[in-house]
C-alpha positions as CSV (number, residue, x, y, z in Angstrom):
1,M,127.3,120.6,91.4
2,R,125.1,122.7,93.8
3,P,125.6,126.6,93.8
4,D,127.1,128.2,97.2
5,V,124.8,130.6,99.2
6,E,126.1,133.6,97.9
7,T,125.4,132.6,94.2
8,L,122.0,131.5,95.1
9,R,121.4,134.8,97.2
10,A,122.5,136.8,94.0
11,R,120.1,134.6,91.8
12,F,117.2,135.5,93.9
13,A,118.4,139.3,94.1
14,E,118.2,139.5,90.5
15,H,114.6,138.2,90.5
16,F,113.6,140.1,93.6
17,P,115.2,143.5,93.5
18,G,114.9,145.5,97.0
19,A,113.9,142.0,98.7
20,T,115.5,140.9,101.8
21,I,117.0,137.5,101.3
22,E,118.3,134.9,103.7
23,V,119.8,131.7,102.3
24,G,121.0,128.6,104.1
25,D,122.7,125.6,102.7
26,D,121.2,122.6,104.6
27,S,122.6,120.0,102.5
28,H,125.0,118.6,105.3
29,L,121.4,117.3,107.1
30,H,120.7,115.5,103.8
31,A,123.9,113.4,103.4
32,G,123.2,110.1,102.1
33,H,119.8,111.3,100.7
34,A,119.3,110.0,96.9
35,G,119.0,113.5,95.8
36,A,122.0,114.6,97.4
37,A,124.2,111.7,96.2
38,G,124.4,113.6,92.6
39,G,125.8,116.6,94.1
40,A,122.5,118.6,94.3
41,G,121.9,120.9,97.4
42,H,119.5,121.4,99.9
43,F,118.5,125.0,100.5
44,S,116.4,127.1,102.7
45,V,115.4,130.7,101.7
46,R,113.5,133.6,103.3
47,L,112.2,136.2,101.0
48,V,110.5,139.2,101.9
49,S,109.2,141.4,99.1
50,G,106.6,143.7,97.8
51,R,106.0,141.3,95.0
52,F,104.1,138.8,97.2
53,E,101.3,141.3,98.1
54,G,98.1,139.6,97.3
55,L,99.4,136.4,96.2
56,R,98.6,133.1,98.1
57,T,101.4,130.9,99.2
58,V,101.4,128.6,96.0
59,A,101.9,131.5,93.6
60,R,104.5,132.9,95.8
61,H,106.3,129.6,95.8
62,R,105.9,129.6,91.8
63,L,107.9,133.0,91.6
64,V,110.7,131.7,93.9
65,Y,111.0,128.5,91.9
66,D,110.9,130.4,88.6
67,A,114.1,132.0,89.7
68,V,116.2,128.8,89.8
69,H,114.2,126.6,87.6
70,D,117.3,125.9,85.4
71,W,119.3,124.7,88.4
72,M,116.7,122.1,89.2
73,P,117.0,119.2,90.0
74,Q,121.0,119.0,88.7
75,R,122.2,121.7,91.1
76,I,119.3,122.2,93.7
77,H,117.5,119.2,94.9
78,A,115.3,120.9,97.5
79,L,114.1,124.4,98.6
80,V,112.4,125.4,101.6
81,I,110.6,128.5,101.0
82,D,109.4,131.3,103.3
83,A,108.1,133.9,101.2
84,R,106.6,137.0,103.2
85,T,105.5,140.4,102.3
86,P,107.2,143.6,104.3
87,A,103.7,143.8,106.5
88,E,104.0,140.0,107.4
89,A,107.7,140.1,108.2
90,S,107.2,142.9,110.6
């Protein structure tokens, strides 16, 4: 069963202390999709964190995926990531 938005947000808060975190559940947009059939969710996340300073996009995404690796693919099927530094977000 997929996590709810607040549970997912809390997980990211553990891994990115002090970050600005926005999580959206996009699962309703994927109804009927093979990955959604088993109950796994489709989410979007926007993280603004100093941890991303000096990192390229792939490295940033790896950090985000590391935070939820144990939930993929059973609870989370897809994750759209927007990972920015504070300077990039302003």
